[in-house]
MARLODREN-788960 format. One record per residue (C-alpha): x, y, z; residue in one letter; residue number from 0. Coordinates in steps of 0.2 Angstrom, whole numbers, plus 2048, in hexadecimal, padded with zeros to 3 digits. Layout:
BEGIN
SITE, x, y, z, gugu, filum
SITE, X, Y, Z, A, NUM;
...
//
This chain:
BEGIN
SITE, x, y, z, gugu, filum
SITE, CE6, 47A, 746, M, 0;
SITE, CD6, 483, 743, T, 1;
SITE, CC6, 47C, 73B, E, 2;
SITE, CC9, 485, 72B, S, 3;
SITE, CDB, 47E, 729, E, 4;
SITE, CD4, 46C, 72C, N, 5;
SITE, CC7, 46F, 71E, E, 6;
SITE, CD4, 476, 712, Q, 7;
SITE, CE0, 467, 715, I, 8;
SITE, CD1, 45B, 712, K, 9;
SITE, CCD, 464, 702, Q, 10;
SITE, CDE, 462, 6FC, Q, 11;
SITE, CDE, 450, 6FF, F, 12;
SITE, CCE, 44E, 6F6, R, 13;
SITE, CD4, 457, 6E7, E, 14;
SITE, CE4, 44C, 6E7, A, 15;
SITE, CDA, 43C, 6E8, L, 16;
SITE, CCF, 442, 6DA, D, 17;
SITE, CDE, 445, 6CF, R, 18;
SITE, CE5, 434, 6D3, K, 19;
SITE, CD4, 42C, 6CF, N, 20;
SITE, CD3, 435, 6BE, E, 21;
SITE, CE4, 42F, 6B9, K, 22;
SITE, CDF, 41D, 6BC, S, 23;
SITE, CCF, 41F, 6B3, A, 24;
SITE, CD6, 427, 6A4, G, 25;
SITE, CD1, 423, 692, P, 26;
SITE, CDC, 413, 692, G, 27;
SITE, CD3, 40B, 6A0, A, 28;
SITE, CC7, 3FD, 69C, A, 29;
SITE, CB5, 3FF, 6A1, T, 30;
SITE, CAC, 3F0, 6A8, A, 31;
SITE, CA3, 3EC, 698, G, 32;
SITE, CB2, 3EE, 68C, D, 33;
SITE, CC0, 3E2, 68E, S, 34;
SITE, CD1, 3E4, 685, K, 35;
SITE, CD2, 3D1, 683, I, 36;
SITE, CC9, 3CB, 674, H, 37;
SITE, CC9, 3B9, 66C, H, 38;
SITE, CD2, 3B0, 67A, T, 39;
SITE, CD2, 3A0, 671, H, 40;
SITE, CD8, 39B, 660, G, 41;
SITE, CCD, 393, 653, P, 42;
SITE, CC2, 385, 65A, A, 43;
SITE, CBF, 37C, 64A, D, 44;
SITE, CCC, 36F, 64E, H, 45;
SITE, CCE, 365, 65E, K, 46;
SITE, CE0, 361, 664, R, 47;
SITE, CE4, 34F, 663, E, 48;
SITE, CEE, 346, 670, F, 49;
SITE, CF6, 335, 66C, R, 50;
SITE, CFE, 329, 678, R, 51;
SITE, D10, 324, 673, K, 52;
SITE, D11, 312, 66D, S, 53;
SITE, D21, 308, 671, G, 54;
//
């Protein structure tokens, strides 16, 4: 292989990698500051009460 063929192959691999990375970072991908999970806990105005069985 000549030097120009090697460069051409490297360029093709770089372009393929760029396309792959663009797909994974599309509009549906969450960014570091924006989580899709909101309000992980229910209302905290009451506390769950555990009672021991008697008898």
